[in-house]
N, C-alpha and C positions, 0 to 999 in steps of 0.2 A: 363423582356425584355432587349437581349440585347442592349447596346446605343455606337453609334460610329458616325463617320464621313461618311456622306452621300450625294453624288452625282448626280446630277440628269444626265442620258444617253446623249449623242450626237449621231449626226445623222448617226452616223456609229457606235453606241453603246461604244465608247468609246474617250479618251483626248489622245493629246500629252500629253509630261512630261511638257511643258512649258506654255498648256490651263490650266492643273489642279494647276500648284503651280500660275497662277494668280486668277484664280476662288477661290482657297480654301486657301491663304493667310492667310484670317482672321479667316479660320477654326483650323488652327496649335495653335492657342491659346485656341480654346477649347481644340481640345484633349489633350494639356497637363494640359490644368483645369479639367479635367476628369479624367487623369491617376495621379493626385496629390490627386483630392477627392478621387479616389480609394484607393490612399496608405494611405490615414487620414482616412477611413473607416476601411481598415487592420490594420493600428493601434492601433483604437478604441477600438480593440477588446482585452478583455485580455487576452482571451485563444489561440489567434491567436498562431502557434506553432514557436519557439524560435529558434535561435541559439546556439549553444555549446560553449565553453572555448574550445574544444579539440575536437579530434574524440570518441563517444562515443562507448561503448560495448553492454550498453543495451538503451532500448528505455522506457521501461515501468516494472511496478514493481504490482509485487502481495504479498500479506503480509499474513501470514497466521498466526494471533493471538492468541497462545493458553492461553486465561485470566485464574488467578491465580499461575501461577508459574510453570511449571512442573518439574517434579525433574530430573534431567541430572544423578545420579547416579541408577536411574529406566531405563533411556531410551539409551541415545549415551553414557556415560561416564565409561567404566567397570573398576572396580574397586577391584580385587582382594582378598587385605588385607581387606577391607570392610568385606569381607565371612570369612576371617580365626581369623578378629576380632570382631567379632560380639559378643555385648551385654561389653564389655569392656570399661572404659572411654577411650575419646577422648586424645591424648597423648599429644597436644600440645594446646595452650590457644583458647578458643573459641573469637570469634569479641567482640569487648568492648559492643556496643551498638547491641543488639539482639531484636527481636519481641518478647519473650516471652521462658520461662523455657527450656532447654531440656533434655534428658537425656544420653545415655549410647549412643555409635555405634549400628547401626538398617543395616544389611546386606540387600542386596535388595532381594526382595521376588520373582526377577525375570531370568529369565537364560539367560544368554548374547550366542552370537554367532560372527562368525566371517562373513562376506560378502563381493562379489564382487571383483574382480580384486586388488580394495585395501587394503582390508582386514581390513574394518572397523567393531569395534565391536556395534553392535544395539543386541537391549535386545527382549525380546519375545513377548515384544506390540507392534513391528512395525514389521510383517513379510513382509507387500507389500512394505513399505517403504525400509525395510531392501534390495530388488531387485532393488531399483534406488541409493545405496550409490555411485553405479560409478562417479552419477552426480551430489553427493551431495559435497559441501565443507563446514566440519564440524568444527566450532571453538566452543572447550572446556575451552576455557581460557577468557570467557565471566565475565563482573565485571561491576557494576553500584553503585551507591552513595545511593541509598534508599534503605531501608528494609520495607516500608508501601507499599501494593498497588497502591494505590492512587500517592505516589511519584513515586515508581519505575514507574509506568505506565503512566504518565507523562512524565519520562524523555526518556522511548524507543521513544515514540510516538514525542515529541518535543522537548529532548534534555534537558530541564527544569522539576527540581521536585518541585522548590519554586514559581516558577512565569508561570502565563500564557505567552504561547507562539503559535506560530503559529505550526500548525503538519508538519511531516515529510513529507503527503500526499501535504500538500498547499506548503510548498517548493517546492517541486518538481515539483509541476502543473506550480505553479509562474516561476521558471524558465525557465522550457520547453514548456507548453502554452499544447494543445492538438490535435492530429490526426484528431480528427470529432468534430470539429463546432457543427452537433446536437445529442450529448452528453453532460456529464459535464465530465471535466476535471480528476475529483475524487471522485472517490464512494466507499462507505463501508456497505458491507450486515451488516444485524443483528447486528450492535455495542455496547457494553457495554452503559448501563446509569450510570453505577457507578463508582466509583475510579476516577474520572476526568470529566467522562460524553462526552460531547459536545467537553470539551477542546481536546480531542484526536482527535476530527477529525478536529478542527476548525480552521481558519487563523490568531485567533486575532490579532495582528492591521494591516496585510497584507490584502487587498480589498478582499470583503467579494465572489467576483469571483472565489477565489483558495479554500473555504472551502468544505470540503466533503457532500457529498449528500448518505445522508442514506438512504438504503431499508429498512424499518423495524426499527427493536431495537432489542436485545440479549434477550427480552420479549416475542418475538412472533413467527413463525415456516417459516422458509426462503423463504416457497411457499408461506407466505402470504406479503413477501416482495418486491416490488416494489416500483419504480423508480416514486415519485408522478409529475404527468404532469398533463395539462388542457385536461381533455376528450370533445373532440367534440360533439354534440349532433344534432336530426333532428330539436330542436328548436335555433339551434346558429350553421350552418354551418360554414367548415372554411372559409367562404370567406367573412361572416360577423365577426369572431372574430378576421382577420385579419385589418379589418374597425375599430372596438374597439380598438387592440390593438395600431394603430396607431394613434388613436385618444388620449389613455391614454399616449404614447410614448411622443406624440407633447404637450403634457399638463407641463409632467415631463421635457422635454429638456426645457420648459421656463422656468421652476424653475429654472434649473442649471443656466439661464440665470442672473436668480436674485439672488442668491446666492451664485453665483462660483463656483469652485470646490467641489464636497459633493460627497464622497466615498460611505457614503450608500445609497442616492440615485442613484446614477450611477450603482450600483453594484443591484438597484432594477429591473431597468431598463433592465438592460442584463440579468438577471435572468426570467423576462417576455418572453425575446427572446428566450431562450433556453427553457422556456416551450412551448410554441408556437410550435416548432420544434420538441421539444420530441412527439409531437401528433402521426408525420410521425415515427419516430425511434424509443421509446421505448416499444409499444406495441408487434411489431414483434418480437424484440433482447428478451424480456423477456419470449418469446412464447416457451417452451423448447423441444413440441410438434414437434417440428422441426427435436430432435435429434433423431438418431436411436434406438431402443428398447435396443438394442447391447450396445450403448454407455452411454446410460442412467444407464445402470445395472453395468458399468465399474465405474460409480461413486459412485456405492450403491443407486440408487433410488429405487432400486427394492427390497429393506430394511430396515426394519425401525431405526435399528441403525444408519446406514451409509446416512439415506435419507436427514435429515436435512442440515447439513455440506455438503452433497456428490451435493447437488444443489446451494449451495455457491460457491462450487469449479467449478462447470459446470458453472455456471453462470459469475461469474473471469474472463473462458477464453472467451467468449464468449465477454465480456464488451472488455477483450485487443485486440482482435481478430477486434475488432472495432472501435480502436482508443483511448480508453480512456487511459491513463497516467499512474494514478496510483488506482490499486482495492484493498482494505483489507475483508478479509473472519476473522467474530471474534467466533471461540467456544468460550460461553461465560461463565467466571465465574465458572471453573470448576475443575480445575486443584489445589485449594489450599487445598490439604490435609493434616491436622493436625493432623488427624487419619483416619483410614479406608483405607490407601495407598494401599493394596493390591486389594480390592473392587472395590474402585474408579479412579483409574488409569487405570484399565483394562478396565474398564466401555469407559472411558472417549479414551484411543487411538485405542478399537473396533470404534467408532463414528469418528474418524475423518481419520486412517490407513490409510484405502481403498481410498475414496475420493483422498485424497493427493499422495498419488502412481499415480491413475487416471492423475489427473492433470497434473504430472509430464509427464509421458508418452503420453497421448496427447499434450502437447506442445512439447515436442520435435518431434511426426510424424508428427506434422504439421510445421516444421520447424521455430516454433514460442519460443523455448525454448533460443536460442542463442541472444536473443533480450529479452527475459523478465526477470529480476530478481524475482525470488522466495527465499521469507523470512519466514524462519518459528521459532519460537521459544515466549516465554513469557516473563514476567516485568521481573522476576527474579528468580533463579533456588528452590532448595530445601535444604535442612543440614542432614548430613550425619549421624548424629542423632537422637535420639529419640527424638518424642512427642507425648502425647496420646497416647503412649502404641506404636500406629506401624503405627504413623505418621510420617509428617517432618514438619519444622516448615520454614520461610522466608528465604531464604540466597543468597544476593544480590555480597555474597565473590569472587561465580565462579561459573558457570554456563554453561551452551550449547544453543546455536543456529547453525544452518546451512542456509546454501543460495543454490541454482541449478540454474543455466543457467548465462547469464547475463555476463561473461568474468570471471567469478569465476572459480578456477581451481577445477576441479572436483576430484572424489576420494580422495582427500585430505582431513585428521585429523591433525587442527592446535593448537599449544598450549597445555596444561593441567591445570590439576588441582593438589593437593599433591597428595598422596598415598588415603586418604580416600574420596576426592571430596570436600573440604571445602572449602578452599581459590585456587584461579587463580594462579599460580606460577612462568607460565613458556608462553613465548611470549601472553602478559596479552593483551587483548582488552577492549578496554571499549567503551561504548556505542557513546560516542564523533567518537570515532575511526570509528567503526562501519559506524556512518552518514556519517564521511567523507568520505569512500572509497565507501561506495553507490552511492553519487552524483560523486562521480569522473568516476565509471560505464556508470556513464549517459550522461558522459561528461561536469562535473561541476564540477569549481574548491570552493573548501565547503568555502575558504579565501573569495573568490568574487562574491560570491551569498548571497546576502546582502539587506537588505530595513533599510532606514533610518528613526527611529520613536524616538518622545522623544530627539531629539537632539545626537542622537549614532544611528552608523549601527548595526545592528542586522543581526544573521546568525543562522542557524540551530546548528552546531558544536558551538555558542556564541564565546571565544578566547581560544577553544581547539581544538582536534583533529589532529589525524596523518592518511592517506592514507598506509592503512598496503598493502604492494605490494606483501608479499608473498601470499597474498590470492590471487593474479590475475593469470590468465592464460598468 
């Protein structure tokens, strides 16, 4: 119920300005106090919307994570010389540190062709995404520091391959808050439990309010992945739950007065409140039966290969529509083809190609792509030389990721690897640079988004990273 200054009516139903001031003088202090208390309550909410360092081009992020490492030379980085020199030794040195032994050059088993007005090269693995290339900003010169899944995955997600650090989604939510206080600010759908596990969506030393809320995990189908929330029941109606929660929160806050600041306890208080509000917001939001059959079919929910990732992509759009700041969809650990590359990359692309294209087209049709930044990629790429007969080893030296929307230049193919696709050689973009550029598009100076911990200021990009202005529209 709204509370404010209440004045009894006078004989004619009103007061002169002088009477009002005389009768209510004492009330102005209460009015000011109420305003201060409201400000305190707003300030106490760690997920409240926050200001930016400069005008943002994007407001929200969807990260489409291809766990395992897709091969750049079989997807978006066409290398004619790799076809010509198939079976020959690599004509230059391999990296000093490699994952395992590799052989000679291995041509791609997939046909490449140019698409869109921009003429971007895309392999036959992605026919649906190929129709969206004029909306993509393709970076063909990515590189990172670690050749192992665990280290590279954490470097992509947290900026560090050696220490436990807050995840990208946590940093973004910490910096911007959320636009819907009834939902988490950061949601990760079917996240992987391997190669870093919870650290890939955890908040580390940031307050726990900013950690990702997992919907299921990579081991269960996405139609079983639900936001965890307190379910109402006939035995515990909502008004009784409210009383119980108020009593619990009163005890927790009394504990805070005794112990002083306690990030863990404060986060627990906030999580109970969010869980209570989720009872109303989550069930309807997760009920995709309200989507038309045409829309569900566009995302591939009508076919077995595309149903699982298609539902993730459709849920991501629904969450973004409702103001969730950061949503991650994970195609869990399927892209690690040390052998059987033709068979398994074909299967993997079939599962994600149609849903990804539907997501891009849906966001664009709804006017959401301009303010939603979509990121696609894995923790590293693959070698252009063979392993296991028809497979490829890990390759952090040069690989491809792409972005769409959020003020990135559409139709751009940026940077390049060498003639065979092993090393990034032109306009190289490190993971730290990618993080800095993503934050920039969200209106955040990556050097100023810091949190003091253990005597020093930390940031997502640590002491590295440059904004790649050539990527920006």
